[in-house]
C-alpha positions as semicolon CSV with decimal commas, in nm:
position;residue;x (nm);y (nm);z (nm)
1;M;-6,379;-1,264;-0,652
2;S;-6,188;-1,502;-0,429
3;A;-5,909;-1,392;-0,197
4;A;-5,667;-1,610;-0,387
5;T;-5,728;-1,422;-0,712
6;S;-5,731;-1,076;-0,555
7;T;-5,410;-1,106;-0,359
8;A;-5,108;-0,942;-0,530
9;P;-4,792;-1,151;-0,559
10;A;-4,539;-1,090;-0,281
11;A;-4,239;-0,873;-0,371
12;R;-3,916;-1,065;-0,417
13;P;-3,615;-0,965;-0,213
14;A;-3,338;-0,797;-0,409
15;R;-3,068;-1,035;-0,518
16;F;-2,716;-0,930;-0,605
17;G;-2,560;-1,182;-0,840
18;L;-2,185;-1,213;-0,879
19;G;-2,192;-1,056;-1,223
20;R;-2,382;-0,748;-1,102
21;T;-2,153;-0,716;-0,801
22;L;-1,845;-0,726;-1,024
23;R;-1,991;-0,476;-1,271
24;L;-2,075;-0,233;-0,994
25;G;-1,732;-0,292;-0,843
26;A;-1,562;-0,211;-1,174
27;A;-1,769;0,108;-1,199
28;R;-1,663;0,198;-0,845
29;V;-1,296;0,148;-0,940
30;V;-1,332;0,411;-1,215
31;Y;-1,520;0,645;-0,981
32;E;-1,276;0,605;-0,690
33;T;-0,975;0,657;-0,919
34;R;-1,121;0,980;-1,059
35;V;-1,196;1,110;-0,710
36;Y;-0,844;1,018;-0,598
37;F;-0,671;1,217;-0,871
38;R;-0,898;1,517;-0,814
39;A;-0,772;1,552;-0,455
40;G;-0,446;1,745;-0,487
41;D;-0,320;1,687;-0,134
42;T;-0,387;1,313;-0,155
43;V;-0,211;1,286;-0,490
44;F;0,099;1,460;-0,355
45;F;0,129;1,289;-0,017
46;T;0,049;0,936;-0,136
47;F;0,115;0,922;-0,511
48;L;0,395;1,171;-0,583
49;F;0,569;1,176;-0,246
50;P;0,793;0,869;-0,308
51;V;0,870;0,998;-0,660
52;V;0,981;1,336;-0,525
53;L;1,191;1,175;-0,251
54;L;1,361;0,941;-0,497
55;G;1,466;1,243;-0,702
56;I;1,584;1,438;-0,396
57;F;1,783;1,152;-0,243
58;S;1,940;1,053;-0,575
59;V;2,065;1,408;-0,637
60;A;2,152;1,502;-0,277
61;F;2,362;1,191;-0,208
62;Q;2,513;1,158;-0,554
63;G;2,835;1,318;-0,433
64;M;2,887;1,038;-0,181
65;G;2,965;0,798;-0,463
66;N;2,823;0,453;-0,524
67;V;2,678;0,243;-0,245
68;G;2,887;-0,067;-0,177
69;A;3,181;0,059;-0,383
70;N;3,532;-0,082;-0,345
71;P;3,800;0,121;-0,162
72;D;3,928;0,250;-0,497
73;G;3,579;0,378;-0,582
74;S;3,496;0,111;-0,837
75;G;3,188;-0,110;-0,833
76;G;2,878;-0,064;-0,624
77;I;2,547;0,082;-0,731
78;S;2,423;0,439;-0,766
79;Q;2,227;0,616;-0,494
80;A;1,916;0,604;-0,714
81;S;1,950;0,226;-0,750
82;Y;1,987;0,189;-0,375
83;Y;1,685;0,403;-0,285
84;L;1,448;0,272;-0,554
85;P;1,335;-0,043;-0,361
86;G;1,265;0,162;-0,048
87;M;1,063;0,422;-0,239
88;I;0,852;0,149;-0,400
89;A;0,792;-0,004;-0,055
90;A;0,697;0,337;0,086
91;G;0,462;0,387;-0,207
92;I;0,291;0,057;-0,129
93;L;0,237;0,167;0,230
94;L;0,109;0,511;0,131
95;S;-0,115;0,391;-0,154
96;G;-0,270;0,113;0,051
97;M;-0,257;0,172;0,423
98;Q;-0,245;0,552;0,451
99;N;-0,473;0,624;0,157
100;L;-0,753;0,386;0,258
101;G;-0,714;0,449;0,630
102;V;-0,769;0,823;0,593
103;D;-1,019;0,800;0,307
104;I;-1,258;0,552;0,469
105;A;-1,238;0,729;0,806
106;M;-1,337;1,054;0,636
107;E;-1,621;0,885;0,447
108;R;-1,748;0,739;0,773
109;G;-1,720;1,074;0,947
110;D;-1,905;1,279;0,685
111;G;-2,184;1,025;0,645
112;T;-2,086;0,894;0,301
113;L;-2,074;0,535;0,421
114;K;-2,410;0,568;0,592
115;R;-2,564;0,699;0,269
116;L;-2,407;0,418;0,067
117;A;-2,547;0,166;0,313
118;G;-2,896;0,291;0,222
119;T;-2,842;0,225;-0,151
120;P;-2,857;-0,104;-0,344
121;L;-2,475;-0,100;-0,375
122;P;-2,341;-0,437;-0,253
123;V;-2,079;-0,409;0,020
124;M;-1,843;-0,622;-0,188
125;S;-1,872;-0,377;-0,478
126;Y;-1,767;-0,096;-0,244
127;F;-1,454;-0,284;-0,139
128;I;-1,376;-0,387;-0,498
129;G;-1,382;-0,018;-0,584
130;K;-1,145;0,072;-0,302
131;M;-0,903;-0,215;-0,366
132;G;-0,913;-0,156;-0,741
133;Q;-0,833;0,213;-0,698
134;V;-0,535;0,124;-0,476
135;L;-0,405;-0,126;-0,733
136;V;-0,446;0,111;-1,030
137;T;-0,277;0,407;-0,862
138;S;-0,004;0,194;-0,705
139;V;0,089;0,028;-1,036
140;A;0,104;0,373;-1,200
141;Q;0,325;0,495;-0,916
142;V;0,566;0,200;-0,953
143;I;0,591;0,260;-1,328
144;I;0,671;0,629;-1,273
145;L;0,933;0,545;-1,011
146;M;1,105;0,296;-1,240
147;L;1,092;0,531;-1,539
148;L;1,240;0,812;-1,331
149;A;1,516;0,585;-1,201
150;K;1,591;0,448;-1,548
151;L;1,566;0,761;-1,761
152;A;1,686;1,031;-1,521
153;F;1,950;0,843;-1,322
154;G;2,049;0,553;-1,547
155;V;1,943;0,280;-1,304
156;E;1,990;-0,068;-1,448
157;L;1,682;-0,274;-1,372
158;P;1,718;-0,651;-1,322
159;S;1,739;-0,875;-1,628
160;E;1,685;-1,210;-1,452
161;P;1,328;-1,350;-1,473
162;E;1,350;-1,481;-1,115
163;K;1,415;-1,128;-0,990
164;W;1,096;-1,004;-1,156
165;L;0,903;-1,302;-1,022
166;T;1,018;-1,206;-0,672
167;F;0,917;-0,846;-0,739
168;L;0,570;-0,955;-0,856
169;W;0,475;-1,169;-0,559
170;V;0,625;-0,930;-0,302
171;Y;0,440;-0,641;-0,464
172;L;0,103;-0,818;-0,486
173;L;0,121;-0,956;-0,132
174;G;0,244;-0,622;-0,003
175;I;-0,022;-0,405;-0,170
176;V;-0,309;-0,635;-0,072
177;T;-0,184;-0,649;0,287
178;A;-0,139;-0,271;0,302
179;A;-0,488;-0,212;0,161
180;V;-0,654;-0,452;0,406
181;L;-0,467;-0,294;0,697
182;G;-0,576;0,048;0,571
183;I;-0,939;-0,059;0,596
184;A;-0,870;-0,197;0,944
185;I;-0,706;0,117;1,084
186;S;-0,981;0,339;0,943
187;R;-1,165;0,262;1,267
188;L;-0,902;0,436;1,480
189;P;-0,990;0,804;1,419
190;R;-1,291;0,920;1,617
191;S;-1,388;1,161;1,340
192;G;-1,308;1,227;0,978
193;K;-1,137;1,555;1,067
194;S;-0,882;1,376;1,286
195;A;-0,812;1,094;1,038
196;A;-0,493;1,239;0,888
197;A;-0,354;1,344;1,229
198;V;-0,415;0,997;1,376
199;I;-0,295;0,782;1,085
200;I;-0,014;0,968;0,906
201;P;0,241;1,030;1,189
202;P;0,277;0,664;1,298
203;L;0,319;0,556;0,935
204;L;0,581;0,826;0,880
205;I;0,778;0,700;1,181
206;L;0,745;0,346;1,047
207;Q;0,907;0,453;0,721
208;F;1,214;0,589;0,903
209;I;1,270;0,273;1,108
210;S;1,196;0,016;0,834
211;G;1,491;0,064;0,600
212;V;1,315;0,299;0,359
213;Y;1,498;0,629;0,411
214;L;1,786;0,498;0,625
215;S;1,989;0,181;0,591
216;F;1,832;-0,076;0,820
217;S;2,174;-0,188;0,944
218;L;2,242;0,163;1,082
219;L;1,957;0,137;1,331
220;P;2,016;0,012;1,688
221;E;1,930;-0,354;1,739
222;W;1,628;-0,283;1,959
223;L;1,481;-0,054;1,693
224;Q;1,542;-0,319;1,427
225;T;1,349;-0,562;1,644
226;V;1,058;-0,320;1,674
227;A;1,051;-0,254;1,299
228;S;1,062;-0,626;1,224
229;V;0,720;-0,666;1,384
230;F;0,556;-0,449;1,119
231;P;0,503;-0,526;0,749
232;L;0,687;-0,231;0,591
233;K;1,030;-0,361;0,689
234;W;0,955;-0,688;0,511
235;I;0,809;-0,522;0,201
236;A;1,123;-0,310;0,170
237;Q;1,344;-0,615;0,223
238;G;1,155;-0,808;-0,045
239;M;1,192;-0,518;-0,287
240;R;1,566;-0,503;-0,221
241;A;1,586;-0,876;-0,292
242;A;1,416;-0,817;-0,626
243;L;1,596;-0,501;-0,739
244;L;1,944;-0,504;-0,581
245;P;2,240;-0,731;-0,658
246;D;2,256;-1,045;-0,443
247;S;2,581;-0,921;-0,287
248;F;2,374;-0,668;-0,088
249;A;2,197;-0,950;0,099
250;S;2,486;-0,960;0,344
251;A;2,383;-0,614;0,468
252;E;2,044;-0,742;0,585
253;A;1,986;-0,819;0,952
254;G;2,023;-1,195;0,905
255;G;2,277;-1,180;0,624
256;T;2,021;-1,308;0,369
257;W;1,712;-1,176;0,189
258;D;1,497;-1,417;0,394
259;L;1,215;-1,424;0,140
260;A;1,040;-1,697;0,337
261;G;1,025;-1,457;0,632
262;V;0,887;-1,187;0,402
263;A;0,604;-1,417;0,290
264;I;0,527;-1,540;0,642
265;V;0,516;-1,198;0,810
266;L;0,311;-1,037;0,533
267;G;0,078;-1,337;0,531
268;I;0,024;-1,306;0,906
269;W;-0,051;-0,935;0,879
270;L;-0,293;-1,002;0,593
271;V;-0,487;-1,252;0,804
272;V;-0,483;-1,016;1,104
273;G;-0,610;-0,732;0,888
274;L;-0,891;-0,943;0,743
275;V;-1,002;-1,053;1,089
276;V;-0,997;-0,697;1,223
277;C;-1,193;-0,572;0,921
278;R;-1,452;-0,844;0,966
279;L;-1,497;-0,769;1,336
280;T;-1,482;-0,390;1,337
281;F;-1,589;-0,245;1,002
282;R;-1,909;-0,042;1,033
283;W;-2,085;0,195;0,797
284;I;-2,138;0,465;1,061
285;R;-1,924;0,652;1,314
286;K;-1,861;0,525;1,666
287;D;-2,060;0,813;1,814
288;S;-2,358;0,786;1,574
């Protein structure tokens, strides 16, 4: 028997087509979403936290009257209406940046990422799962916030199509940017155990200085300048442009909604986040 006839055919390298990658990614979305809702602390501090705060602020400050009311008490909007855009912006930050930052750092620390790297799961499918989970939970959170505002506090949502168009693009750009930055900052904790302690406090401070819990105009000018460097201030401003009357634009730092600035700053942070992810993302810990 000749060598040519006795030699077995060489094994073909595994190929991951786009269809298989997308199917596995969709399966990961379902898996990641189930895991997310099984973690009680994560659900409260990322999913329900803005909902709880909207309820607390709306009730606690109700006695102060409407925001932007005339001297005789007429006009203006309710406290719930005023805080709704900020709570949606905070939810975007928590669902994307905080959630993925802590989650991926913990998966790297406990060896989950290393084990996944040894499986046939395409890297892109892993990220589709993470991004899909963020989108699913964030959309659910926004719906709950709006239903609470509408049904419990009588908030009148916008009726103009252009307002909803603004809401849509600010939301999509904001959630994608927050998710990408969450992946990027997951490299900061040195271990999974320290992930929450490293990531949550700076993001909490960012919420207080970005016009989420406090009116941005009340902050000193130097603090406004600091906050303007980061994306949350611009997400909150874009949400106010979409959900508040146009008369409230005069209360912004520049006297306008500055939607072009919102798009530019968020776009810059998205590119920065993508570059950092590409350069720094690893499947294993720094000390492995």
